[in-house]
Structures are given as structure tokens and as C-alpha cells.
N, C-alpha and C positions, 0 to 999 in steps of 0.2 A: 502495500499499499503506500508506505514513505519512497519507494522508486515512483508508482505513477507518478504521486502528487510533484517530485523531482522531474522528471521529465517533462511535462507539462506547461512545469515552470519554465523550464529549460527552451523546449517548441514555442513557448509563449515568448518569450526573452527574443529569442531569434528570429521571429516572424516581424515582433517592433524593429528590429533592426535591420531587416530586410526594408520594411514600408516607410521605415527614417529615410534610409538611403533612395530610395525613390522618390522619395516626395522631394528631396533636398532638404529634411529638415526637420518640415512640418509636423512630422507625427512628435518627435522626441524634443525638439528646439523649445515647446510651451516649459513641460518638467522640464526641463535644465535651466530654464529663466526662475521658476519656481524653485527648484531644489539643486543649490550651485553646487554640491557634492556630484552631484551627475555628469558635471564637464572635464571632458575627457583627458587626461593630463598626459599627455607625448616627453619621453626623456627625448635629448636634442638627439637627431640622427650625425652619424658620424660615418660615411663613406667609408675613408682611409682605415676605422679601425674593422668596421664588417668585413671590409676586404683582407685583409690581415688575420682576423678569423678565419674564414672562409680557406684562408692560403694554409692557416694550421692545421685545421682541422682534415685540410687535402693531404699534406705530408705527414698526418698520425694516421690518416686510413692506409697510405701506402707503406709505412712502415710497419703498420698491425699486419699487415699480410705476410701468412709464412710462404716458401718457396712451391706449393703448391696452391698457391692463390688466396684461401681459407684465412679468415679474419682469424686475430687474439681477439674475443669479444668478452674472455673475460682476465685481468688482469689482480696478481697478486697485490695489496698494497705493498707488506712488508716488503717485499724485494722488488716488485715491479717486474714480478716472471711472470709471462702469459699464462695461465692453467688449460689443460687440456679438458673438453667436454666431449663427452660422449655422444651428444644427440644434435650435429651442428647443425645449424637453424640458417635454413636457404630461403628464409625469408627477409631474414633478418640479411643475410648475406646480397639479396639484391637489392634491397635498399640501399646499404651499404655501396655499392655498385652505381647506381643512378645517383648517388651523392659526388661518388666521386666525376663520371658524367656530369652532372650538372653543375661542378665547381668549375668548369672548362669554359661556362660562360659566362663568367665573371671576370 
């Protein structure tokens, strides 16, 4: 029951957000004027910082691949060694490859 209520609230918020976007803010602007806490606050966007983050993540993924092309997804905190897992996650691997390909466009 709690999950159902939560999903209804989430869907309602998504609907309000979409309607607000489609109307150029006409749906939520009156609420934002009345309740200033609803004003979105976005941090300053630094393109160089994003580029550095993408570069570091790409380098990490390349370094985390073994000679077979599999990624080390589990690293021991104590010594930084990769931990072998019996069940290699192909979906996770595909996502990592997608991220690598996508990084070429930045």
C-alpha cells in the first residue's frame, strides 16, 4: 500500500513537471511564486570540470579492463586489488562499453 501511494505521488510529480515544461512554466510558476523553496537552485556549471571528470572516468575504465577485456567491478578497499567474481555481469559490461563509446563524443 505504501509503495502504491509513493508511485502515485511520483507519477503525479512527473506529470506536473512535463505539463510545466510544455506550457513554459505556466503550471508550476504560481506555486514557485507562493513557495520560494520550490525555486530550483542549480550549481554553477563548469565545462572544464565535466570534461576532466569524463576523462578520468574513461581512463579508469580502460585501466580496469583485464587482458580479456573484462572489467574489475569489485576492488578491495584495503589494498586496491581487483576481486574476482564468479558471475560476470554482462549487462554491467555493456553499460561500461557504452560509457566508453559515449566518452569519445565529449
